C-alpha positions as CSV (number, residue, x, y, z in Angstrom):
1,M,17.8,19.8,30.1
2,N,14.4,17.3,29.8
3,N,12.9,16.1,32.9
4,F,12.3,12.8,32.9
5,W,8.6,12.9,33.8
6,D,7.6,15.9,30.8
7,Y,5.3,15.0,28.4
8,S,8.0,15.8,25.7
9,V,9.8,12.6,26.9
10,W,7.0,10.3,27.0
11,G,4.6,11.9,24.3
12,S,5.8,10.0,21.1
13,I,6.2,6.8,23.2
14,L,2.5,6.6,24.8
15,L,1.1,7.3,21.1
16,I,3.1,4.4,19.7
17,A,1.9,2.5,22.9
18,V,-1.5,3.4,22.0
19,L,-1.1,2.4,18.3
20,M,0.2,-1.3,19.9
21,G,-3.3,-1.3,21.8
22,G,-5.2,-0.7,19.0
23,L,-3.9,-3.4,17.0
24,L,-4.2,-5.7,20.4
25,A,-7.6,-4.9,20.5
26,G,-8.4,-5.3,16.9
27,N,-6.7,-8.7,17.1
28,L,-9.1,-9.6,19.9
29,L,-12.5,-8.4,18.4
30,K,-11.2,-10.0,15.2
31,K,-10.8,-13.5,17.0
32,Q,-13.9,-13.1,19.1
33,V,-16.4,-11.6,17.0
34,A,-18.1,-14.0,14.5
35,F,-19.0,-11.5,12.1
36,L,-15.3,-10.2,12.3
37,R,-13.7,-13.6,12.2
38,V,-15.1,-14.7,8.7
39,S,-14.3,-11.3,7.4
40,L,-11.2,-10.7,5.3
41,I,-10.9,-6.9,7.0
42,P,-6.9,-6.7,8.2
43,T,-6.3,-6.3,12.0
44,S,-4.9,-3.0,11.4
45,V,-8.0,-1.8,9.7
46,I,-10.3,-2.8,13.0
47,G,-7.2,-1.5,15.3
48,G,-7.4,2.2,13.1
49,T,-11.0,1.9,13.2
50,L,-11.1,1.5,17.4
51,L,-8.7,4.6,17.5
52,L,-10.9,6.7,15.3
53,I,-14.0,5.7,16.9
54,L,-12.0,6.5,20.2
55,G,-10.8,10.1,19.0
56,S,-14.0,10.9,17.6
57,V,-16.3,9.9,20.8
58,Y,-13.6,12.0,22.9
59,K,-13.9,15.3,20.7
60,L,-18.0,14.7,20.9
61,I,-17.6,14.7,24.7
62,T,-14.6,17.4,25.5
63,G,-14.8,19.4,22.1
64,N,-10.9,18.9,22.1
65,L,-8.9,16.7,19.9
66,F,-7.8,13.1,21.6
67,F,-4.5,12.6,20.1
68,D,-3.9,16.6,20.3
69,T,-3.9,16.2,24.5
70,P,-0.8,17.3,26.1
71,I,0.0,13.6,27.1
72,F,0.9,13.7,23.3
73,N,3.0,16.6,23.2
74,G,-0.2,18.2,22.0
75,N,0.6,17.3,18.1
76,G,-0.3,13.4,17.9
77,Y,-2.0,13.9,14.9
78,A,0.9,15.2,13.0
79,F,2.8,12.5,14.9
80,L,0.6,9.8,13.2
81,E,0.9,11.0,9.9
82,I,4.8,11.5,10.1
83,L,4.6,7.6,10.9
84,T,2.3,6.8,8.0
85,Y,4.6,8.7,5.8
86,H,7.6,6.6,7.1
87,C,6.3,3.3,7.6
88,L,5.0,3.4,4.0
89,A,8.9,3.8,2.6
90,L,10.6,1.5,5.2
91,G,8.2,-1.6,4.4
92,F,8.9,-0.9,0.7
93,I,12.5,-1.0,1.7
94,A,12.2,-4.0,4.1
95,S,10.4,-6.2,0.7
96,T,12.9,-5.0,-1.6
97,L,16.1,-6.0,0.5
98,K,14.5,-9.6,0.3
99,V,16.7,-12.1,-2.0
100,S,15.0,-13.7,-4.7
101,E,17.0,-16.9,-6.1
102,N,14.1,-18.1,-9.0
103,K,15.3,-18.1,-12.3
104,L,12.3,-17.3,-14.4
105,T,11.2,-18.8,-17.7
106,K,10.1,-16.4,-20.9
107,K,6.5,-17.4,-19.8
108,R,6.4,-16.5,-16.9
109,S,8.8,-13.2,-17.2
110,I,6.0,-12.0,-19.9
111,E,3.3,-13.2,-17.3
112,I,5.1,-10.6,-14.4
113,F,5.1,-8.0,-17.1
114,D,1.9,-8.1,-18.0
115,T,0.7,-8.1,-14.3
116,G,2.8,-4.7,-13.6
117,V,1.1,-3.3,-16.9
118,T,-2.6,-4.6,-15.1
119,T,-1.4,-3.1,-12.2
120,V,-0.7,0.7,-13.7
121,S,-4.1,0.1,-15.9
122,S,-6.2,-0.4,-12.8
123,Y,-4.6,3.0,-11.4
124,L,-5.3,4.6,-14.5
125,I,-8.9,3.4,-14.7
126,Q,-9.4,4.2,-11.0
127,A,-8.0,7.6,-12.0
128,I,-10.6,8.0,-14.8
129,F,-13.7,7.7,-12.7
130,G,-12.2,9.2,-9.6
131,L,-11.3,12.4,-11.5
132,G,-14.3,12.0,-13.6
133,I,-16.7,12.6,-10.6
134,T,-15.1,15.3,-9.0
135,L,-15.2,17.4,-12.2
136,V,-18.4,16.8,-12.7
137,A,-18.9,17.2,-8.4
138,A,-16.9,20.7,-8.8
139,K,-19.5,22.2,-11.3
140,I,-22.0,21.3,-8.4
141,I,-20.7,21.9,-5.6
142,S,-19.2,25.9,-5.3
143,G,-15.6,25.7,-4.0
144,F,-14.8,21.9,-4.5
145,F,-11.6,20.8,-5.2
146,P,-12.0,19.5,-9.1
147,A,-8.8,17.6,-8.8
148,A,-9.6,15.6,-5.6
149,G,-10.9,12.2,-7.4
150,I,-7.0,11.5,-8.6
151,I,-6.3,10.7,-5.0
152,L,-8.8,7.4,-5.8
153,P,-5.7,5.6,-7.3
154,F,-3.2,6.1,-4.3
155,G,-5.8,5.2,-2.0
156,F,-7.1,2.1,-3.3
157,G,-4.3,1.1,-5.5
158,Q,-1.3,2.4,-3.7
159,G,-2.4,2.5,0.2
160,T,-2.5,4.8,3.1
161,G,0.8,6.4,2.8
162,Q,0.4,7.4,-0.8
163,A,-3.4,8.8,-0.6
164,M,-1.9,10.7,2.5
165,N,1.1,12.3,0.6
166,Y,-0.8,13.2,-2.5
167,G,-4.0,14.7,-0.3
168,G,-1.0,16.7,1.9
169,M,0.6,18.0,-1.0
170,Y,-2.7,19.3,-2.5
171,E,-3.9,20.8,0.7
172,A,-0.5,22.5,1.3
173,Q,0.1,23.4,-2.2
174,Y,-3.3,23.7,-3.5
175,G,-5.5,24.8,-0.7
176,F,-7.4,21.7,-1.0
177,V,-8.7,22.0,2.8
178,G,-8.8,18.2,4.6
179,G,-7.0,17.0,1.4
180,K,-4.6,14.8,3.9
181,N,-8.0,13.5,5.6
182,F,-9.7,13.0,2.2
183,G,-6.9,10.6,1.1
184,L,-6.4,8.6,4.3
185,T,-10.2,8.2,4.1
186,I,-10.4,6.8,0.6
187,A,-7.5,4.7,1.5
188,A,-9.5,2.9,4.7
189,L,-12.6,2.6,2.5
190,G,-10.2,0.6,0.1
191,F,-9.1,-2.0,2.6
192,I,-13.4,-2.5,3.0
193,S,-13.8,-2.3,-0.3
194,A,-11.6,-5.3,-0.7
195,A,-12.7,-7.3,2.4
196,I,-16.7,-7.0,1.2
197,G,-15.8,-7.5,-2.5
198,G,-13.7,-10.4,-2.1
199,V,-16.4,-11.7,0.1
200,I,-19.2,-11.4,-1.9
201,Y,-17.2,-13.2,-5.0
202,L,-15.5,-16.0,-2.9
203,N,-19.3,-16.7,-1.6
204,V,-19.8,-16.9,-5.3
205,L,-17.3,-19.5,-6.1
206,R,-18.0,-21.2,-3.1
207,K,-21.7,-21.6,-4.0
208,Q,-20.0,-23.3,-7.6
209,N,-18.1,-25.2,-5.4
210,R,-15.0,-23.9,-6.5
211,L,-13.1,-23.2,-3.7
212,P,-10.4,-26.0,-2.2
213,V,-10.7,-27.4,1.3
214,R,-7.9,-25.7,3.1
215,D,-5.9,-27.5,5.4
216,T,-5.2,-24.4,8.1
217,S,-2.8,-26.6,10.3
218,R,-0.4,-27.2,7.6
219,L,-0.9,-23.3,6.5
220,E,0.3,-22.5,9.7
221,R,3.2,-24.5,10.3
222,I,6.6,-22.9,9.8
223,I,10.0,-25.2,8.8
224,A,13.6,-24.5,9.5
225,E,14.3,-23.2,5.8
226,D,11.7,-20.6,6.1
227,I,13.6,-18.9,9.1
228,Q,17.3,-19.7,8.2
229,A,18.2,-20.1,4.4
230,E,21.4,-21.9,3.3
231,N,24.5,-20.1,4.1
232,E,23.2,-17.0,6.2
233,I,24.6,-15.3,9.4
234,P,23.8,-17.3,12.6
235,M,20.2,-16.3,14.0
236,Q,22.1,-15.0,17.1
237,D,25.8,-14.4,17.2
238,S,27.7,-11.4,18.9
239,I,24.6,-9.4,17.4
240,D,21.4,-10.5,17.0
241,K,20.1,-11.3,13.0
242,M,16.9,-9.3,13.4
243,T,19.0,-6.3,14.6
244,I,21.2,-6.7,11.6
245,Q,18.0,-6.3,9.5
246,I,16.6,-3.2,11.3
247,A,20.0,-1.6,10.6
248,F,20.0,-2.5,7.0
249,I,16.9,-1.4,6.3
250,G,17.8,1.8,8.3
251,V,21.1,2.6,6.3
252,T,19.1,2.2,3.4
253,Y,16.5,4.9,4.2
254,F,19.2,7.4,5.4
255,V,20.8,6.5,1.6
256,A,17.4,7.6,0.3
257,Y,17.2,10.7,2.3
258,L,20.5,11.9,0.7
259,M,19.6,11.1,-2.4
260,M,16.2,13.2,-1.7
261,Y,18.2,15.8,-0.2
262,C,20.4,16.2,-3.1
263,L,17.4,16.2,-5.8
264,G,15.3,18.6,-3.3
265,N,18.7,21.0,-3.6
266,L,19.1,20.5,-7.3
267,L,15.4,21.0,-8.4
268,P,13.9,23.1,-5.3
269,G,10.5,23.9,-7.5
270,L,10.0,20.2,-7.4
271,K,11.1,19.5,-3.3
272,A,7.6,18.2,-2.7
273,I,7.0,15.9,-5.2
274,I,10.5,14.3,-4.5
275,Y,9.8,14.0,-0.8
276,G,6.8,12.7,-1.8
277,F,8.5,9.6,-3.6
278,N,9.8,8.6,-0.3
279,F,8.9,5.2,-0.5
280,L,10.3,4.9,-4.6
281,L,13.8,6.4,-3.5
282,G,13.8,4.1,-0.8
283,V,13.5,1.0,-3.6
284,I,15.9,2.2,-5.9
285,A,18.3,2.5,-2.7
286,A,17.3,-0.9,-1.7
287,V,18.3,-1.8,-5.1
288,I,21.6,-0.4,-5.3
289,L,22.6,-1.8,-1.5
290,K,21.6,-5.0,-2.8
291,G,23.6,-5.0,-5.8
292,I,26.7,-3.9,-3.8
293,M,26.0,-6.9,-1.6
294,N,26.0,-9.4,-4.3
295,I,29.2,-7.6,-5.9
296,F,30.8,-8.1,-2.2
297,R,29.8,-11.8,-2.4
298,N,30.7,-12.8,-6.1
299,K,34.1,-11.4,-5.1
300,S,34.5,-13.4,-1.6
301,L,34.7,-10.1,0.0
302,V,31.6,-11.2,2.1
303,Q,31.2,-15.2,2.7
304,K,27.7,-15.3,4.4
305,R,24.4,-13.6,3.6
306,Y,23.0,-10.9,5.9
307,T,19.6,-10.2,4.7
308,N,16.9,-12.9,5.9
309,N,13.8,-13.4,3.9
310,F,11.8,-14.5,7.1
311,L,13.1,-11.7,9.0
312,M,12.4,-9.3,6.2
313,T,9.1,-10.1,5.5
314,R,8.2,-9.6,9.5
315,A,9.8,-6.2,9.3
316,S,7.5,-5.2,6.2
317,N,4.5,-6.5,7.6
318,L,5.2,-4.6,11.0
319,F,5.7,-1.5,9.3
320,F,2.5,-1.6,7.0
321,D,0.5,-2.8,9.8
322,I,1.5,0.4,11.9
323,M,0.9,2.5,8.7
324,V,-2.6,1.4,8.0
325,T,-3.4,1.7,12.1
326,A,-1.7,5.5,12.1
327,G,-3.5,6.3,9.0
328,I,-6.6,5.4,9.9
329,A,-6.6,6.5,13.4
330,A,-5.4,10.1,12.0
331,I,-8.5,10.5,10.0
332,R,-10.4,13.5,11.3
333,L,-14.1,13.0,10.5
334,D,-15.1,16.6,11.4
335,M,-12.9,17.8,8.5
336,L,-14.7,15.8,6.0
337,E,-18.4,16.3,7.0
338,D,-19.3,18.2,3.7
339,Y,-17.6,15.0,1.2
340,W,-19.0,12.0,2.9
341,G,-21.6,11.6,-0.3
342,L,-18.7,12.2,-2.7
343,I,-16.4,10.0,-0.8
344,L,-18.5,7.2,-0.6
345,I,-19.3,7.6,-4.5
346,L,-16.0,7.4,-5.1
347,A,-15.3,4.3,-2.9
348,V,-17.9,2.2,-4.5
349,V,-17.4,3.1,-8.1
350,G,-13.9,2.5,-7.6
351,A,-14.5,-0.7,-6.2
352,F,-16.6,-2.2,-9.1
353,A,-14.4,-0.3,-12.0
354,T,-11.1,-2.2,-10.4
355,F,-13.2,-5.6,-9.9
356,F,-14.7,-6.0,-13.4
357,Y,-11.7,-4.3,-15.2
358,N,-9.3,-7.0,-13.6
359,R,-11.6,-9.4,-14.2
360,F,-11.9,-8.9,-17.8
361,V,-7.9,-8.9,-17.8
362,A,-7.7,-12.0,-16.0
363,R,-9.9,-13.9,-18.3
364,A,-8.3,-12.7,-21.3
365,I,-4.6,-12.5,-20.5
366,F,-4.4,-15.2,-17.6
367,P,-6.7,-17.9,-18.7
368,E,-5.0,-21.0,-16.7
369,Y,-5.6,-19.5,-13.4
370,Q,-7.8,-16.3,-14.1
371,E,-9.8,-16.6,-10.4
372,E,-6.6,-16.7,-8.6
373,Q,-5.3,-13.8,-10.4
374,L,-8.4,-11.6,-10.3
375,L,-8.8,-11.9,-6.8
376,A,-5.1,-11.6,-6.0
377,M,-5.1,-8.0,-8.3
378,Y,-8.3,-7.1,-6.9
379,G,-7.1,-7.2,-3.3
380,M,-4.0,-5.5,-3.8
381,L,-5.3,-2.7,-6.1
382,T,-8.1,-1.6,-3.0
383,G,-6.0,-3.0,-0.4
384,T,-2.7,-3.8,-0.3
385,A,-0.4,-6.9,-1.6
386,S,-1.5,-8.6,1.8
387,T,-5.1,-8.0,1.5
388,G,-4.3,-9.6,-2.0
389,V,-2.3,-12.7,-0.6
390,I,-5.8,-13.4,2.0
391,L,-7.9,-13.3,-0.7
392,L,-5.8,-15.6,-3.0
393,R,-5.3,-17.9,0.1
394,E,-8.8,-18.8,0.0
395,I,-8.8,-20.0,-3.8
396,D,-5.4,-21.4,-4.0
397,P,-4.0,-21.8,-0.2
398,D,-0.9,-23.6,-1.4
399,F,0.0,-20.8,-3.8
400,S,0.3,-23.5,-6.4
401,T,-0.6,-20.9,-9.0
402,P,2.0,-18.0,-10.2
403,A,-0.5,-15.7,-8.9
404,A,1.4,-14.8,-5.8
405,D,4.6,-14.7,-7.5
406,N,2.9,-12.1,-10.1
407,L,2.2,-10.1,-6.8
408,V,6.0,-10.1,-5.7
409,Y,7.6,-9.4,-9.2
410,Q,5.2,-7.2,-11.0
411,T,6.9,-4.2,-8.4
412,I,9.2,-3.2,-11.2
413,P,7.1,-2.9,-14.4
414,A,4.3,-1.3,-12.0
415,I,7.1,1.5,-11.1
416,V,8.6,1.8,-14.5
417,F,4.8,2.4,-16.1
418,G,3.4,4.2,-13.0
419,F,5.9,6.7,-12.4
420,P,4.4,8.9,-15.2
421,M,1.3,8.8,-13.9
422,M,2.9,9.7,-10.5
423,I,4.1,13.0,-12.2
424,I,0.9,13.4,-14.3
425,A,-0.9,13.4,-10.8
426,T,1.2,16.6,-9.3
427,M,-0.3,18.6,-11.9
428,A,-3.7,17.6,-11.6
429,P,-4.7,20.8,-9.4
430,V,-3.5,23.1,-12.1
431,A,-5.1,21.5,-15.2
432,P,-7.4,19.0,-14.3
433,V,-9.6,18.2,-17.5
434,K,-5.8,18.2,-19.5
435,V,-4.6,15.9,-17.1
436,Y,-7.8,13.5,-17.7
437,I,-7.5,13.6,-21.0
438,I,-3.9,12.4,-20.8
439,I,-4.8,9.7,-17.9
440,V,-7.4,8.3,-20.8
441,A,-4.8,8.3,-23.7
442,Y,-2.4,6.8,-21.4
443,F,-4.9,4.0,-20.4
444,I,-5.6,3.5,-23.9
445,V,-1.8,3.1,-24.5
446,L,-1.1,0.9,-21.7
447,N,-4.1,-1.7,-23.0
448,L,-2.4,-1.9,-26.6
449,I,0.6,-3.1,-24.8
450,L,-1.3,-5.3,-22.3
451,F,-3.3,-6.6,-25.1
452,R,-0.4,-6.6,-28.0
453,R,-1.0,-10.8,-28.6
454,K,-4.7,-10.3,-29.3
455,I,-4.8,-7.2,-31.1
456,F,-1.7,-8.0,-33.5
457,K,-2.1,-11.4,-34.0
458,R,0.7,-13.0,-36.5
459,N,-1.1,-15.1,-39.3
460,K,0.6,-18.6,-39.4
């Protein structure tokens, strides 16, 4: 029997409250500090960094770990990692459950396909530089984990959750000491790279008078159609509409768990990999659920639409904000003291490689809106899709170019082409040199696909 005054009852709730407090403090700093106000650093990154500093100062003074104190049940760092793991999948599920009514033209379908290929090609170039650097470092630094650099595309390109997943996998199965913290730190530096690199390039465009004047008041207005689409269930009935959205997300994640459970039992040797792809199976479960709901609506078994894009966006943003804040707060700086120089090299090289590759692709493949495509892709491939949208808004406040839609719809081709890379990355600790060669070959193949119209020109 639990006593309601025990830490076992309050620990997890108090830890979530501290995370929310970090977000509020980060938002306050974002609004009040001039440097942060003009920067593009997300509030969740600032909040997570504040909690990271708090934990580091506490350890310096007391010698103990702040989030592992009894008030947080003595396992706060593990709980932060669990939050990061689950929020990644929940955020993807909420995004996937949104309804799209747009009918794509052939030209737009090609651009979306090319954006998805660009996304995976960027992952690969990050992996080429990242793995190349750590292969060299392993020759110099005795005992260093040679496959560590392949975490770079998961930290930069896919964010906090996947970086922690792969770092944790390498730590548990291959003895990469501090693997989770390595991945989380790479992801945090990715957000900083997005902000610094994005601001620098925006200033270049501003000096060239290529930035539009922004009507911020209009951007902040929300019209009724944004909140309540046609033929949807009412906002508040016998059950609140937000409750319905959370219920759909929860049921979808339960289905995803059943899929992971079955696959894990069928392929016990791949159980760690299968559960590491919780976000991918979550997306698949969401697509299946959307398909079932569409069948019900087409057969008039369901008259109203139950999912709401506005609320699903709010839910996905909530999960991603918690994921980023918890992921940064979970970093243990003391476990990375031997890696800082290498981590900074990986971050700088990753940022430059991502920027210049996407600049080259944008100019060659998306000439009609190359700057918008570049900023959106660079922001997404060093932070998240939200970071890409933040950068894009500075140059395209009305989303008049297709760049924003490209970010949304490229997910499907990116998953198709990115899945082999995620499998390949699991083999990196066993055969890092062979994996490096495979990644280079795959990068060449994808660029042949991406630049197919320029390479294989038809004679008129």
